[in-house]
BAVO-449996 format. One line per field, with one value per residue (C-alpha): residue in three letters; x negated, z, y. Coordinates in Angstrom, 3 decimals. Layout:
REM residues N
aa <- c(ALA, ...)
east <- c(X, ...)
up <- c(Z, ...)
north <- c(Y, ...)
***
This chain:
REM residues 601
aa <- c(UNK, UNK, UNK, UNK, UNK, UNK, UNK, UNK, UNK, UNK, UNK, UNK, UNK, UNK, UNK, UNK, UNK, UNK, UNK, UNK, UNK, UNK, UNK, UNK, UNK, UNK, UNK, UNK, UNK, UNK, UNK, UNK, UNK, UNK, UNK, UNK, UNK, UNK, UNK, UNK, UNK, UNK, UNK, UNK, UNK, UNK, UNK, UNK, UNK, UNK, UNK, UNK, UNK, UNK, UNK, UNK, UNK, UNK, UNK, UNK, UNK, UNK, UNK, UNK, UNK, UNK, UNK, UNK, UNK, UNK, UNK, UNK, UNK, UNK, UNK, UNK, UNK, UNK, UNK, UNK, UNK, UNK, UNK, UNK, UNK, UNK, UNK, UNK, UNK, UNK, UNK, UNK, UNK, UNK, UNK, UNK, UNK, UNK, UNK, UNK, UNK, UNK, UNK, UNK, UNK, UNK, UNK, UNK, UNK, UNK, UNK, UNK, UNK, UNK, UNK, UNK, UNK, UNK, UNK, UNK, UNK, UNK, UNK, UNK, UNK, UNK, UNK, UNK, UNK, UNK, UNK, UNK, UNK, UNK, UNK, UNK, UNK, UNK, UNK, UNK, UNK, UNK, UNK, UNK, UNK, UNK, UNK, UNK, UNK, UNK, UNK, UNK, UNK, UNK, UNK, UNK, UNK, UNK, UNK, UNK, UNK, UNK, UNK, UNK, UNK, UNK, UNK, UNK, UNK, UNK, UNK, UNK, UNK, UNK, UNK, UNK, UNK, UNK, UNK, UNK, UNK, UNK, UNK, UNK, UNK, UNK, UNK, UNK, UNK, UNK, UNK, UNK, UNK, UNK, UNK, UNK, UNK, UNK, UNK, UNK, UNK, UNK, UNK, UNK, UNK, UNK, UNK, UNK, UNK, UNK, UNK, UNK, UNK, UNK, UNK, UNK, UNK, UNK, UNK, UNK, UNK, UNK, UNK, UNK, UNK, UNK, UNK, UNK, UNK, UNK, UNK, UNK, UNK, UNK, UNK, UNK, UNK, UNK, UNK, UNK, UNK, UNK, UNK, UNK, UNK, UNK, UNK, UNK, UNK, UNK, UNK, UNK, UNK, UNK, UNK, UNK, UNK, UNK, UNK, UNK, UNK, UNK, UNK, UNK, UNK, UNK, UNK, UNK, UNK, UNK, UNK, UNK, UNK, UNK, UNK, UNK, UNK, UNK, UNK, UNK, UNK, UNK, UNK, UNK, UNK, UNK, UNK, UNK, UNK, UNK, UNK, UNK, UNK, UNK, UNK, UNK, UNK, UNK, UNK, UNK, UNK, UNK, UNK, UNK, UNK, UNK, UNK, UNK, UNK, UNK, UNK, UNK, UNK, UNK, UNK, UNK, UNK, UNK, UNK, UNK, UNK, UNK, UNK, UNK, UNK, UNK, UNK, UNK, UNK, UNK, UNK, UNK, UNK, UNK, UNK, UNK, UNK, UNK, UNK, UNK, UNK, UNK, UNK, UNK, UNK, UNK, UNK, UNK, UNK, UNK, UNK, UNK, UNK, UNK, UNK, UNK, UNK, UNK, UNK, UNK, UNK, UNK, UNK, UNK, UNK, UNK, UNK, UNK, UNK, UNK, UNK, UNK, UNK, UNK, UNK, UNK, UNK, UNK, UNK, UNK, UNK, UNK, UNK, UNK, UNK, UNK, UNK, UNK, UNK, UNK, UNK, UNK, UNK, UNK, UNK, UNK, UNK, UNK, UNK, UNK, UNK, UNK, UNK, UNK, UNK, UNK, UNK, UNK, UNK, UNK, UNK, UNK, UNK, UNK, UNK, UNK, UNK, UNK, UNK, UNK, UNK, UNK, UNK, UNK, UNK, UNK, UNK, UNK, UNK, UNK, UNK, UNK, UNK, UNK, UNK, UNK, UNK, UNK, UNK, UNK, UNK, UNK, UNK, UNK, UNK, UNK, UNK, UNK, UNK, UNK, UNK, UNK, UNK, UNK, UNK, UNK, UNK, UNK, UNK, UNK, UNK, UNK, UNK, UNK, UNK, UNK, UNK, UNK, UNK, UNK, UNK, UNK, UNK, UNK, UNK, UNK, UNK, UNK, UNK, UNK, UNK, UNK, UNK, UNK, UNK, UNK, UNK, UNK, UNK, UNK, UNK, UNK, UNK, UNK, UNK, UNK, UNK, UNK, UNK, UNK, UNK, UNK, UNK, UNK, UNK, UNK, UNK, UNK, UNK, UNK, UNK, UNK, UNK, UNK, UNK, UNK, UNK, UNK, UNK, UNK, UNK, UNK, UNK, UNK, UNK, UNK, UNK, UNK, UNK, UNK, UNK, UNK, UNK, UNK, UNK, UNK, UNK, UNK, UNK, UNK, UNK, UNK, UNK, UNK, UNK, UNK, UNK, UNK, UNK, UNK, UNK, UNK, UNK, UNK, UNK, UNK, UNK, UNK, UNK, UNK, UNK, UNK, UNK, UNK, UNK, UNK, UNK, UNK, UNK, UNK, UNK, UNK, UNK, UNK, UNK, UNK, UNK, UNK, UNK, UNK, UNK, UNK, UNK, UNK, UNK, UNK, UNK, UNK, UNK, UNK, UNK, UNK, UNK, UNK, UNK, UNK, UNK, UNK, UNK, UNK, UNK)
east <- c(14.602, 11.023, 10.652, 13.831, 12.633, 9.303, 11.031, 13.373, 10.309, 9.596, 13.203, 13.176, 11.827, 14.722, 17.637, 19.179, 19.167, 20.372, 23.301, 24.341, 24.109, 26.293, 28.905, 28.882, 29.438, 32.388, 33.921, 33.311, 35.211, 37.973, 38.589, 38.549, 41.141, 43.251, 43.180, 44.546, 47.194, 48.628, 49.801, 52.940, 54.265, 53.062, 54.902, 58.031, 57.837, 58.235, 61.071, 63.552, 66.271, 64.222, 63.921, 61.819, 60.776, 58.172, 55.515, 51.845, 48.509, 47.862, 51.578, 50.662, 54.241, 55.359, 53.058, 54.760, 58.178, 60.817, 63.541, 61.570, 59.458, 57.354, 56.490, 55.795, 53.414, 51.629, 51.221, 49.907, 47.524, 46.123, 45.681, 44.163, 41.730, 40.868, 40.153, 38.000, 35.937, 35.476, 34.508, 31.948, 30.405, 30.195, 28.706, 26.094, 24.915, 24.828, 22.793, 20.399, 19.777, 19.189, 16.759, 14.967, 14.729, 13.448, 10.774, 9.658, 9.526, 7.564, 5.223, 4.447, 4.053, 1.740, -0.383, -0.638, -1.516, -4.081, -5.668, -5.773, -7.525, -10.081, -10.954, -11.742, -15.349, -16.951, -15.974, -12.285, -12.704, -14.854, -11.918, -9.206, -9.031, -8.722, -5.585, -3.981, -4.442, -3.339, -0.167, 0.650, 0.078, 2.121, 4.503, 5.430, 5.949, 8.049, 10.291, 10.763, 11.560, 14.174, 15.734, 16.045, 17.054, 19.379, 20.222, 20.633, 22.669, 24.954, 25.396, 26.336, 28.618, 30.395, 30.726, 32.551, 34.716, 35.516, 36.519, 38.731, 40.426, 41.107, 42.471, 44.763, 46.010, 46.727, 48.672, 51.038, 51.756, 49.850, 51.589, 50.425, 46.989, 46.643, 47.346, 44.665, 42.161, 42.042, 40.213, 37.559, 35.618, 35.547, 34.024, 31.622, 30.465, 29.883, 28.076, 25.769, 24.951, 24.257, 22.096, 19.902, 19.254, 18.544, 16.075, 14.059, 14.004, 13.092, 10.017, 9.011, 9.461, 7.551, 4.629, 4.616, 4.458, 1.468, -0.305, 0.635, -0.758, -4.025, -4.308, -3.612, -5.884, -8.764, -8.438, -8.086, -10.894, -13.202, -11.986, -15.570, -16.432, -13.089, -13.781, -17.433, -16.494, -13.356, -11.238, -8.119, -6.031, -7.158, -6.235, -2.913, -2.203, -3.001, -0.772, 2.012, 2.076, 2.677, 5.094, 7.212, 7.342, 8.642, 11.106, 12.543, 12.916, 14.504, 16.799, 17.973, 18.409, 20.404, 22.496, 23.385, 24.006, 26.281, 28.156, 28.890, 31.291, 33.442, 33.790, 35.059, 37.292, 38.919, 39.685, 41.185, 43.491, 44.778, 45.396, 47.275, 49.749, 50.357, 50.789, 53.369, 55.487, 55.190, 55.445, 58.809, 59.938, 58.839, 60.554, 63.814, 63.634, 63.390, 59.949, 58.421, 59.368, 57.809, 55.604, 54.107, 53.659, 51.731, 49.658, 48.931, 47.770, 45.677, 43.798, 43.507, 41.980, 40.079, 38.343, 36.860, 34.903, 32.785, 32.356, 31.086, 28.717, 27.368, 26.756, 24.871, 22.626, 21.363, 19.068, 17.405, 17.191, 15.649, 12.998, 12.366, 11.866, 9.509, 7.567, 7.627, 6.173, 3.229, 2.639, 2.847, 0.360, -2.192, -1.506, -1.811, -5.170, -7.838, -11.593, -12.564, -16.091, -15.967, -17.189, -17.843, -15.827, -19.045, -20.938, -24.249, -24.327, -27.449, -29.837, -32.182, -34.659, -37.754, -39.678, -38.553, -35.843, -36.632, -35.080, -35.671, -35.089, -32.119, -29.794, -26.553, -24.071, -20.872, -17.839, -17.400, -21.047, -22.165, -25.577, -27.171, -27.928, -30.612, -32.693, -34.979, -35.789, -38.021, -39.109, -40.566, -39.686, -41.554, -40.119, -41.128, -42.232, -40.962, -40.155, -39.537, -37.521, -38.353, -37.564, -35.419, -31.670, -29.900, -32.858, -30.869, -32.005, -28.494, -27.269, -30.167, -29.324, -25.641, -26.620, -28.726, -25.628, -23.685, -21.184, -21.549, -22.892, -25.617, -24.776, -28.125, -30.874, -30.560, -31.221, -32.396, -32.583, -35.229, -34.655, -30.828, -28.989, -26.672, -23.860, -24.129, -24.096, -21.203, -20.418, -19.777, -23.082, -24.911, -23.205, -24.131, -27.806, -27.891, -27.629, -26.785, -27.504, -26.045, -27.214, -23.916, -23.283, -19.924, -18.172, -14.590, -12.192, -12.547, -14.805, -18.592, -18.328, -16.129, -18.493, -21.653, -20.037, -18.336, -20.611, -20.417, -16.981, -17.662, -20.801, -21.072, -21.423, -25.045, -25.796, -24.150, -26.099, -29.369, -28.733, -28.025, -31.231, -33.315, -31.689, -32.378, -28.629, -28.046, -29.097, -26.642, -23.874, -24.268, -23.821, -20.415, -17.251, -16.150, -19.566, -19.108, -15.324, -15.581, -13.792, -16.147, -13.471, -12.756, -16.034, -17.792, -16.967, -17.309, -21.001, -24.027, -25.713, -28.544, -26.169, -24.111, -27.208, -28.451, -25.070, -25.184, -28.691, -27.507, -24.775, -27.416, -29.643, -26.794, -26.165, -29.848, -29.796, -33.102, -32.727, -32.209, -31.004, -31.512, -30.555, -32.327, -30.248, -31.244, -29.486, -31.795, -31.883, -33.585, -37.101, -36.157, -33.215, -35.358, -38.064, -35.560, -33.906, -37.259, -38.303, -34.952, -35.471, -38.961, -37.510, -34.828, -37.268, -39.567, -39.838, -37.295, -37.397, -36.563, -35.434, -35.353, -34.250, -36.835, -36.591, -39.294, -43.023, -43.470, -41.275, -42.877, -46.419, -45.509, -44.102, -45.910, -44.737, -43.494, -41.249, -40.912, -37.727, -36.872, -33.897, -33.019, -36.502, -39.346, -42.230, -44.757, -45.324, -48.019, -49.012, -49.019, -52.789, -52.921, -50.158, -51.742, -54.978, -53.158, -51.927, -48.645, -44.974, -45.398, -48.135, -45.971, -43.050, -45.330, -46.555, -42.995, -41.349, -43.850, -47.073, -45.640, -44.269, -47.710, -49.334, -47.022, -48.271, -44.893, -45.362, -42.202, -43.387)
up <- c(-2.452, -3.771, -2.455, -4.322, -7.562, -7.355, -6.652, -9.619, -11.848, -11.328, -12.213, -15.408, -17.698, -16.562, -17.259, -19.763, -17.258, -14.569, -16.776, -17.335, -13.577, -12.986, -15.460, -13.646, -10.356, -11.878, -12.980, -9.503, -7.970, -10.609, -10.075, -6.299, -6.700, -9.004, -6.358, -3.829, -6.271, -6.293, -2.715, -4.059, -6.059, -3.299, -0.673, -2.801, -3.194, 0.577, 0.696, -1.853, -0.559, -1.428, -4.830, -7.141, -9.408, -7.226, -9.400, -8.786, -10.412, -13.996, -14.208, -12.805, -11.604, -15.190, -15.251, -12.209, -12.917, -10.589, -10.989, -10.126, -6.970, -8.256, -11.553, -9.582, -7.311, -10.341, -11.957, -8.726, -8.178, -11.720, -11.449, -7.964, -8.895, -12.218, -10.619, -7.933, -10.507, -12.725, -9.716, -8.716, -12.209, -12.272, -8.770, -9.767, -12.710, -10.698, -7.906, -10.271, -12.454, -9.467, -8.018, -11.382, -11.417, -7.830, -8.495, -11.748, -10.206, -7.168, -9.356, -11.280, -8.018, -6.513, -9.669, -9.682, -5.977, -6.232, -9.316, -7.477, -4.500, -6.705, -8.351, -5.058, -3.990, -0.779, 1.115, 0.739, 2.363, 5.140, 6.127, 6.021, 7.766, 5.511, 7.243, 6.869, 3.096, 2.918, 4.859, 2.295, -0.513, 0.983, 3.744, 2.438, -1.132, 0.175, 2.040, -1.179, -3.115, -0.518, -0.765, -4.555, -4.839, -1.863, -0.211, -3.356, -4.943, -1.913, -1.742, -5.434, -5.356, -2.201, -3.655, -6.703, -4.355, -2.345, -5.426, -6.734, -3.358, -2.868, -6.426, -5.755, -2.538, -4.447, -7.014, -4.428, -2.552, -3.134, -0.304, 2.314, 0.725, 1.022, 4.725, 4.891, 3.323, 6.637, 8.130, 5.363, 6.444, 10.044, 8.978, 6.598, 9.407, 11.757, 9.056, 8.279, 11.942, 12.425, 9.295, 10.308, 13.705, 12.144, 9.668, 12.412, 14.474, 11.393, 10.874, 14.529, 14.252, 10.965, 12.295, 15.439, 13.432, 11.505, 14.773, 16.243, 13.184, 13.508, 17.225, 16.872, 13.849, 15.525, 18.789, 17.172, 14.697, 17.551, 20.054, 20.809, 22.150, 23.950, 25.809, 26.438, 28.240, 29.898, 28.183, 27.760, 30.163, 28.555, 25.092, 26.389, 27.761, 24.396, 22.597, 25.168, 24.943, 21.196, 21.388, 23.973, 21.726, 18.856, 21.132, 22.391, 18.873, 17.618, 20.649, 20.109, 16.406, 17.290, 19.712, 16.992, 14.448, 16.963, 17.762, 14.180, 13.076, 16.248, 16.177, 12.610, 13.478, 16.410, 14.141, 11.665, 14.278, 15.342, 11.692, 11.296, 13.987, 12.285, 8.913, 10.294, 11.224, 7.890, 5.962, 7.516, 6.480, 2.866, 2.748, 4.191, 1.706, -1.176, -2.332, -1.920, -0.663, 2.090, -0.312, -1.747, 1.700, 3.105, -0.076, 0.311, 3.884, 2.661, 0.179, 2.584, 5.388, 2.982, 1.886, 5.367, 4.863, 2.024, 4.114, 7.044, 4.844, 3.210, 6.621, 7.724, 4.671, 5.736, 8.328, 5.813, 3.121, 5.673, 6.411, 2.689, 2.285, 5.264, 3.559, 0.245, 1.903, 3.141, -0.370, -1.868, 0.737, -0.395, -4.098, -3.641, -1.915, -4.547, -4.396, -7.702, -8.735, -11.887, -15.119, -18.132, -21.288, -23.303, -20.584, -21.635, -21.640, -19.780, -21.199, -19.280, -17.205, -19.331, -17.326, -13.864, -11.418, -9.969, -7.030, -7.100, -4.063, -3.014, -0.226, 0.951, 3.817, 4.623, 5.029, 8.586, 9.500, 11.199, 9.512, 6.310, 6.219, 3.541, 3.122, 0.194, -0.621, -3.628, -4.672, -7.805, -8.467, -11.542, -13.483, -12.154, -8.725, -5.309, -2.929, 0.732, 2.783, 6.489, 9.490, 12.556, 12.367, 11.150, 9.088, 5.835, 4.184, 3.567, 2.304, -0.135, -1.801, -1.943, -3.895, -6.288, -6.945, -7.337, -4.651, -3.793, -5.604, -3.928, -2.818, -4.133, -6.296, -8.779, -9.456, -12.961, -14.810, -17.510, -17.378, -17.529, -14.591, -13.097, -13.095, -16.894, -17.183, -17.503, -14.144, -15.615, -17.477, -14.244, -12.321, -15.006, -14.521, -10.719, -8.667, -4.987, -2.027, 1.147, 4.728, 5.695, 3.244, 1.523, 0.131, -1.043, 0.160, -3.048, -4.563, -4.660, -8.451, -8.155, -5.694, -7.700, -10.978, -9.422, -11.283, -14.510, -14.756, -18.189, -17.042, -18.115, -15.634, -16.711, -16.016, -12.597, -11.694, -12.867, -10.738, -7.743, -8.385, -8.501, -5.213, -3.642, -3.240, -5.739, -3.382, -0.580, -3.087, -4.717, -1.287, -0.784, -1.323, -4.412, -5.263, -7.046, -6.607, -2.817, -0.989, 1.150, 3.553, 4.589, 4.393, 3.869, 7.300, 6.031, 5.299, 7.483, 7.569, 5.324, 2.830, 2.611, 1.952, -0.778, -2.558, -2.437, -3.905, -6.635, -7.494, -7.987, -9.972, -12.388, -13.093, -14.048, -13.702, -14.159, -10.830, -7.514, -4.353, -1.281, 2.285, 4.187, 6.692, 10.313, 11.573, 12.786, 10.937, 11.749, 10.350, 7.395, 6.346, 6.707, 4.523, 1.795, 1.881, 1.586, -1.315, -3.000, -2.573, -4.007, -7.102, -7.374, -7.241, -9.954, -12.852, -11.205, -10.021, -6.374, -3.738, -0.356, 3.078, 4.768, 8.220, 7.896, 7.834, 5.131, 2.807, 3.669, 3.053, -0.486, -1.417, -3.988, -2.086, 1.472, 2.116, 5.747, 6.492, 9.594, 10.203, 6.522, 5.263, 3.753, 6.158, 4.635, 1.517, 0.682, 1.033, 4.281, 4.813, 3.777, 6.165, 9.064, 8.453, 8.523, 12.039, 11.619, 11.931, 10.124, 12.491, 15.525, 13.889, 13.106, 16.691, 18.043, 15.626, 13.655, 15.655, 17.684, 14.507, 12.920, 16.092, 16.011, 12.522, 10.811, 7.119, 5.703, 2.145)
north <- c(16.886, 16.804, 13.244, 12.249, 13.857, 12.053, 8.767, 9.246, 9.621, 5.918, 5.055, 7.123, 4.346, 2.154, 4.526, 2.092, -0.766, 1.636, 2.722, -0.913, -1.530, 1.542, 0.266, -3.091, -1.246, 0.630, -2.668, -4.095, -1.198, -1.404, -5.121, -4.639, -1.889, -4.064, -6.796, -4.322, -3.142, -6.686, -6.099, -4.358, -7.370, -9.734, -7.696, -7.706, -11.488, -11.786, -9.264, -10.614, -8.315, -5.230, -3.607, -5.734, -2.852, -1.136, 0.385, -0.291, 0.506, -0.611, -1.581, -4.979, -5.478, -6.207, -9.257, -10.790, -12.409, -11.015, -13.678, -16.841, -16.999, -19.949, -18.262, -15.088, -17.015, -18.526, -15.090, -13.544, -16.497, -16.206, -12.451, -12.598, -15.371, -13.704, -10.315, -11.972, -13.901, -10.844, -8.744, -11.394, -11.396, -7.597, -7.545, -10.134, -8.052, -4.835, -6.485, -8.260, -5.217, -2.935, -5.508, -5.594, -1.793, -1.749, -4.366, -2.710, 0.767, -0.387, -2.448, 0.742, 2.690, 0.065, -0.004, 3.781, 3.875, 1.061, 2.621, 5.942, 4.323, 2.588, 5.914, 7.637, 8.224, 6.966, 10.142, 9.263, 5.851, 7.264, 9.504, 6.810, 3.468, 0.464, -0.832, 2.626, 2.470, -1.180, -0.295, 2.421, -0.070, -2.922, -1.803, 1.646, 0.425, -2.489, -0.023, 1.970, -1.223, -2.219, 1.238, 1.083, -2.578, -2.689, 0.605, 2.707, -0.085, -0.261, 3.509, 3.722, 0.682, 1.823, 5.328, 3.941, 1.868, 4.988, 6.974, 4.152, 3.597, 7.302, 7.586, 4.614, 6.226, 9.457, 7.427, 5.974, 9.228, 12.423, 14.269, 11.775, 11.763, 15.526, 15.144, 12.444, 14.860, 16.708, 13.738, 13.709, 16.831, 15.612, 12.294, 14.067, 16.375, 13.454, 11.451, 14.397, 14.862, 11.162, 10.961, 13.924, 12.376, 8.995, 10.482, 12.168, 8.977, 6.923, 9.121, 8.682, 4.908, 4.730, 6.778, 4.665, 1.443, 2.781, 3.624, 0.249, -1.490, 0.441, -0.314, -4.033, -4.452, -2.638, -4.576, -7.999, -7.359, -6.350, -8.940, -10.042, -6.577, -6.346, -9.588, -8.753, -5.548, -6.980, -4.336, -6.458, -4.372, -1.130, -2.398, -3.720, -0.256, 1.386, -1.076, -0.758, 3.045, 2.986, 0.033, 1.881, 4.948, 2.819, 1.019, 4.320, 5.689, 2.472, 2.262, 5.821, 5.063, 1.954, 3.980, 6.477, 3.710, 1.964, 5.186, 6.156, 3.326, 3.275, 7.059, 6.959, 3.998, 5.838, 8.773, 6.302, 4.734, 8.152, 8.935, 5.622, 6.570, 9.911, 8.198, 5.814, 8.790, 10.591, 7.311, 6.585, 10.058, 9.430, 6.036, 7.419, 10.312, 7.801, 8.969, 5.496, 2.053, -0.068, -2.064, 1.085, 2.656, -0.310, -0.549, 3.168, 2.511, -0.421, 1.763, 4.669, 2.649, 0.454, 3.678, 4.040, 0.823, 2.311, 5.459, 3.395, 1.384, 4.531, 6.092, 2.972, 3.185, 6.597, 5.006, 2.691, 5.360, 7.732, 5.109, 4.752, 8.506, 8.483, 5.668, 7.538, 10.635, 8.564, 7.248, 10.755, 12.023, 9.444, 10.041, 13.803, 13.490, 13.115, 13.488, 11.901, 12.829, 14.942, 13.372, 15.543, 14.773, 14.406, 12.528, 10.983, 7.183, 6.077, 3.487, 1.195, 3.173, 3.854, 6.430, 7.448, 8.523, 11.934, 13.751, 17.511, 19.755, 17.677, 18.907, 17.372, 17.462, 15.642, 17.844, 16.608, 17.311, 20.514, 20.556, 19.196, 15.481, 15.943, 19.091, 19.905, 16.275, 15.650, 12.166, 10.591, 6.926, 5.640, 2.727, -0.689, 0.519, -0.440, 2.399, 1.610, 4.102, 3.980, 6.105, 6.376, 5.897, 9.040, 10.188, 10.236, 6.978, 5.594, 8.958, 9.134, 5.816, 6.811, 9.916, 7.844, 5.699, 8.953, 8.072, 11.758, 14.804, 16.883, 20.410, 21.581, 20.167, 17.293, 13.621, 12.753, 9.437, 9.738, 13.493, 13.260, 14.810, 12.180, 14.753, 14.821, 11.010, 8.584, 7.011, 3.567, 3.542, 4.441, 1.632, -0.878, -0.102, -0.435, -3.626, -3.310, -5.580, -4.080, -4.474, -6.073, -8.874, -8.313, -11.382, -11.750, -14.439, -16.408, -19.028, -19.039, -18.690, -15.591, -13.903, -14.547, -13.415, -10.370, -7.927, -9.945, -11.605, -13.088, -14.959, -18.596, -21.453, -21.867, -18.177, -18.392, -21.530, -19.950, -16.846, -19.085, -21.040, -17.858, -16.782, -20.218, -20.734, -23.543, -26.357, -25.584, -24.761, -28.188, -29.793, -28.108, -30.196, -28.234, -26.804, -23.470, -23.656, -23.760, -20.947, -18.840, -17.520, -13.949, -11.993, -15.343, -16.771, -20.359, -19.740, -19.129, -15.731, -16.853, -18.463, -15.273, -13.178, -15.518, -15.456, -11.640, -11.766, -14.170, -11.654, -8.959, -11.365, -12.133, -8.444, -8.117, -4.341, -2.467, -0.667, -2.451, -0.755, -2.913, -2.161, -4.908, -6.831, -6.348, -9.469, -12.208, -15.537, -18.782, -19.136, -21.341, -19.139, -16.014, -17.544, -18.472, -15.039, -13.275, -15.506, -14.819, -11.080, -11.426, -13.095, -10.442, -7.514, -8.846, -6.395, -4.092, -0.518, -1.151, 1.314, -0.423, 0.679, -1.522, -3.070, -5.749, -5.197, -7.818, -5.757, -2.434, -3.654, -4.739, -1.320, 0.802, 3.853, 4.206, 7.197, 8.267, 10.196, 12.175, 14.464, 14.648, 15.436, 13.439, 13.820, 11.419, 9.307, 6.783, 3.146, 1.217, 1.533, 5.181, 6.183, 4.316, 6.189, 9.535, 8.788, 10.635, 9.693, 6.376, 5.218, 6.012, 4.187, 1.249, 1.050, 1.145, -1.293, -3.334, -3.800, -6.676, -8.233, -8.173, -9.469, -12.461, -13.138, -12.824, -13.158, -14.610, -14.610)
***
């Protein structure tokens, strides 16, 4: 019931359209009923010896001449054709308006869900797989749209049909109809039982499809590793296990769906035989004639068709509610970082960024990732973070971007605690170049101007020139309008990195956070990337997770991190003289590099 109430919230702005659609459905049912009511005068036309004054719904018999079969045929033809056309018009409007409501409601739901996802911090996305969230945004919302546009429309329309048909049957003989009411509870009981089973199976199938989607996406995305370790059979087994679960649930669902209509139909046939007996009694008693009796039977058994269609919709509506529950689960999960109503709007860095006694842990971690970290980063300096993997370097730069809040201590920007600052103003003053180059499946122009969408062509070209990307871009078929492919697959590794650097250049933020790429490039590409980074870091406050000796040696301050603590700080030469952690790290990772004479810049 809660799921239904939440779903109705998205339909609330469209109550006017919904009311018009409902009226159109009522007219559809009324014209369908009027078409059936014509069976009495039609039947009488073929039985000229019978009474020609049989009453029918809406007194339609008075519109059909009784003394001339040709004029009677013309009247019936006009009425039958007219009712069919009017029913078609009403059905068109009901279908179109319900589709419009469904599309509008799901558009609103998708916007709300997407906006909700964009507002979540990094911790939210670390807990959920990307394809899981995309499935909620696309597949689950599509199932809800289908339920509103199609299934809900069909249930409402068939319900109006059912009411009209039952009312017509009551009109022709209420005594027979009261007898027919005995069958109703039996069908209702069976329908309820079928629908409960279908809903449970729909949830199993829906959950299975989500798991299947995750399994397939993960395997196909990592197919290089799968092939390298000859894990095809293992992955096939994983996929097959989930696929079989879905197949069993769907087969059982299909079995129930296939059982429901015949069961109701068998009950209907038994009822027909009983009605023949009592109908003959009513006719012989003079309570109705043959035309009215067979029209009564038409409406009675015609009413089972809406019942059957409504029962079939339970499966699809159950799937929609299962999809809706997944969407609500995501919407109800929120981890938005708090921002004070009177948050301070940060200006360009004038003095320093300072970390004071900083401690932090991830909720999933057993122990703190950072412990009592203090660091002073004066304006215009370059700080290189080095250390073994897992030392806390990546977490530290995430805290500076305020992707997380520390559990203890503070980070200040010119003396202003980041928790007191506006998030948007902080983001505007930080440019980011990640270790794994992230490009969108769009044009070169779009990717470079991502941080500054209103940039002019001249500004974009200048940023590309500074990043040593302009030359290869100009050689592309469409230059800056060339598509880069998914994650930049149409470009080489060096080209991707230089476009990412150009993006940071264009933003021209006073603070640069750089996580150096560890992937190897050819000598020429490496030289160009390093020169581009050199241009980017000019006159910037730079915080770098450094992997190259050439970068580390240029740093004003090297910060050595180990197990969430800062163990040493200083310049390259000073730290080598101390003979501590940095020297051991240098001997393990950088001595051979220096011996080979690598000096990219």
